[in-house]
N, C-alpha and C positions, 0 to 999 in steps of 0.2 A: 282639610287643611288644618293644621294646628297652629295657633297663634300663642306664642309665649309672652307673658307680661315681662317688661324690662326689670321689674322688681315685684315682690309679692304685694298684692293690692288687698287692703283690709276690706272684708265684706261681712254681711250678716246673712246667715242661712237659717234653716229650720229652727223653730222655737226660740228665735232671737239669739242664737249662738253666734259667737264671733269666729271668723276663719280668715284665711288668706288665699287669694286666687293664685293658682300656679300656672294654669294655661286654659285656653278656650279652644274647643274643637268645633269647627263649623258644622252646622246641621243642614247645610245646603239651602236651597231656595225656599222650601216649604216647611222646614223643621226648625225647632229651637236649637240654639247652640248648646253645647255641653260644656259646663264649667267644672273644672277639677279644682277642688278646694281642700285645704288641710285645716282641720279644726284647731283652734288655739288650745283648748283643753283636751288633752289626751293625744293629740297629733294624728287623729284619724283622717285618712284621705277619702273623700267622697265625691261623687259626680252629681251635678245638679243641672236642671234646665234653666234657661235664662229667666223664667218667671219665678224661680225659687231663690234667686240671689239678689241682694240689694247692696250697692256700694256703701261701705261703712261711713266714709267721709271723703270729701273732695274739696279742698280749699279753693280751687279754681272756680268752681261753680257754687260754692257755699252749701254743699250737701253735708248734712250731719245725721248721725244715727238717731232714729226716732225713738223716743222713750215710750215704753208701753206699761 
């Protein structure tokens, strides 16, 4: 099942790159979900597992991008 975000959600992916989440595909019971993201720089669309994606910011929960 594919779950579409109501609006692009800012996320951080490989090497601290910024991207936007387009949709999430369920990996079923024993697998990671597959996140489809578009990179801010260059517009490349890539697929990531749940472990490779961090939500950039969420004011509801006070989540901020970690500085490295």
